[in-house]
C-alpha positions in Angstrom: 8.0 3.0 22.1 4.6 1.5 21.3 3.9 0.7 17.6 2.0 3.3 15.6 0.2 0.8 13.5 -0.8 -2.9 13.5 -1.0 -4.7 10.2 -1.4 -7.8 8.1 -1.0 -8.8 4.5 -1.9 -11.7 2.2 -0.5 -12.5 -1.2 -0.7 -15.2 -3.9 1.4 -15.8 -7.0 -0.2 -16.6 -10.3 -0.3 -20.2 -11.5 3.0 -22.1 -11.5 5.2 -19.3 -10.3 6.6 -19.6 -6.8 7.5 -16.0 -6.5 5.0 -13.1 -6.6 5.8 -9.9 -8.3 3.5 -8.1 -5.8 5.3 -7.0 -2.6 4.5 -4.8 0.4 6.4 -2.9 3.0 5.4 -1.5 6.4 8.5 0.3 7.7 8.5 2.3 11.0 10.6 5.4 11.4 10.7 8.0 14.2 7.1 9.1 14.9 5.9 7.6 11.6 5.4 4.6 9.4 5.8 4.1 5.6 3.3 1.7 3.9 3.9 0.5 0.4 2.3 -1.9 -2.1 4.4 -2.7 -5.2 3.2 -4.5 -8.3 6.0 -5.4 -10.8 4.7 -5.4 -14.3 3.4 -8.8 -15.4 4.2 -11.7 -13.2 7.0 -14.2 -12.6 10.7 -13.6 -11.9 11.0 -10.4 -13.9 8.1 -8.8 -12.1 9.6 -9.9 -8.8 13.0 -8.3 -9.8 11.3 -4.9 -10.3 9.4 -5.1 -7.1 12.5 -6.1 -5.1 14.4 -3.1 -6.5 11.7 -0.7 -5.4 11.5 -2.4 -2.0 15.2 -1.8 -1.5 14.9 1.9 -2.2 11.8 2.3 0.1 13.4 0.4 2.9 16.5 2.5 2.9 14.7 5.9 2.6 11.4 5.3 4.4 11.4 8.6 6.2 11.5 10.7 3.0 8.3 12.2 1.5 6.3 9.7 -0.7 6.7 11.8 -3.9 10.4 11.8 -3.5 10.4 8.1 -2.8 8.6 7.4 -6.1 11.2 9.5 -7.9 14.0 7.5 -6.3 12.3 4.3 -7.2 11.8 5.6 -10.8 15.6 6.0 -11.2 16.3 2.6 -9.7 13.7 0.8 -11.8 14.8 2.1 -15.2 16.9 -1.1 -15.5 13.9 -3.3 -14.9 10.5 -3.8 -16.5 9.0 -1.2 -14.0 6.3 -1.3 -11.5 3.1 0.4 -10.3 3.4 1.6 -6.7 1.1 3.2 -4.0 2.7 4.7 -0.9 1.3 6.1 2.4 3.3 7.8 5.0 1.8 8.2 8.5 2.9 11.1 10.6 1.9 10.4 14.2 2.9 13.8 15.5 0.6 15.6 13.1 -2.1 12.9 13.0 -1.9 12.7 9.2 -1.2 10.3 6.3 0.3 11.4 3.1 -0.4 9.1 0.1 0.3 9.0 -3.6 0.0 6.3 -6.2 1.3 5.6 -9.8 -0.6 3.0 -11.7 -3.4 0.8 -10.5 -2.6 -0.3 -6.9 -5.8 0.7 -5.2 -5.7 2.6 -1.9 -8.6 3.0 0.5 -8.8 4.8 3.9 -11.6 3.7 6.2 -12.7 6.0 9.1 -15.6 6.3 11.5 -18.2 8.8 10.6 -19.1 9.2 14.4 -22.5 7.7 13.9 -21.6 4.0 13.8 -20.9 4.0 10.0 -17.8 4.0 7.9 -16.5 6.7 5.6 -14.4 5.7 2.6 -11.7 7.8 0.9 -10.1 6.4 -2.2 -6.5 7.2 -3.3 -6.5 9.2 -6.5 -4.2 7.3 -8.8 -2.0 8.8 -11.6 -1.4 6.8 -14.8 2.1 5.7 -15.5 4.8 3.2 -14.7 7.6 3.7 -12.2 10.8 3.2 -14.0 9.3 4.0 -17.4 7.0 7.0 -17.4 6.6 8.9 -14.2 3.7 11.3 -14.1 3.5 14.6 -12.2 2.9 13.6 -8.6 0.4 15.3 -6.3 0.4 13.7 -2.8 -2.7 14.1 -0.7 -2.6 14.7 3.0 -5.5 13.3 5.1 -6.2 13.5 8.9 -6.2 10.1 10.6 -7.4 9.0 14.0 -6.7 5.9 16.1 -8.8 3.1 14.6 -8.7 4.3 11.0 -7.7 1.6 8.5 -5.7 1.8 5.3 -5.9 -0.9 2.6 -3.7 -1.3 -0.5 -4.7 -3.9 -3.1 -3.1 -4.8 -6.4 -5.1 -5.5 -9.5 -5.0 -9.2 -9.0 -8.0 -8.6 -6.7 -11.5 -7.6 -7.7 -12.2 -4.0 -6.5 -15.6 -4.9 -5.1 -13.7 -6.1 -2.0 -14.3 -2.7 -0.5 -18.1 -2.9 -0.3 -18.4 -4.8 3.0 -15.3 -3.7 5.0 -15.7 -2.6 8.6 -13.4 -1.0 11.1 -13.6 -3.7 13.8 -11.9 -6.6 11.9 -8.3 -7.5 12.8 -5.9 -6.5 10.0 -4.6 -10.0 9.3 -8.1 -11.5 9.3 -9.3 -8.8 6.9 -6.3 -9.4 4.5 -6.8 -13.1 4.5 -10.5 -12.7 3.8 -10.1 -10.3 1.0 -7.5 -12.5 -0.8 -9.7 -15.6 -0.4 -12.8 -13.9 -1.6 -11.7 -11.6 -4.4 -8.6 -13.2 -6.1 -9.0 -12.9 -9.8 -6.7 -15.8 -10.8 -5.3 -13.9 -13.7 -2.3 -12.1 -12.1 -0.3 -12.0 -8.9 -2.3 -10.5 -6.0 -1.6 -8.7 -2.8 -3.5 -6.9 -0.1 -2.0 -5.1 2.9 -4.2 -3.9 5.7 -3.0 -1.3 8.3 -4.8 -0.1 11.4 -3.6 3.3 12.7 -3.0 3.4 16.4 -1.3 6.7 16.9 1.2 7.7 19.5 0.7 6.3 23.0 -0.4 9.1 25.3 1.7 9.7 28.5 
């Protein structure tokens, strides 16, 4: 089976720390793909511990709905300092993406407006911390077409990265460019870029 997405990511730990507390996941499942960006609170080993705990849950249950995944992560992360997490689940059969976020991991969906321009849809984030105080979750479902791009970025990056993005740039090149140009230098940083390809037509 052909891949449903192509993707790339870039990350940088703060200062002297070798391990980043910001992690990402792109996990295929039958006719779909889960995309996650996780920011363990703070930085250093304790932040990485929280992110790894969430990553384990998401990897094991990738096919489940994003709101249920966040609830599962919430239970697992109660023994850690917690994390902020944004999730997006692509359903290639329906041509949709379902996304939800707790905290401040920014989510952006880029799509063509049919006139050579780009439309931008931002993920509506809910305040809270997974593992500490989980808010009411209201996942949004959006249509996606081949060529649309999803970007998740943690708060170690300045949000103005979105102003000059285009659909034509390869995902890994875009991720590297965003990290190089918009790293704050005050926290761990991560950006994951995913291009939706859809199902291969027979």
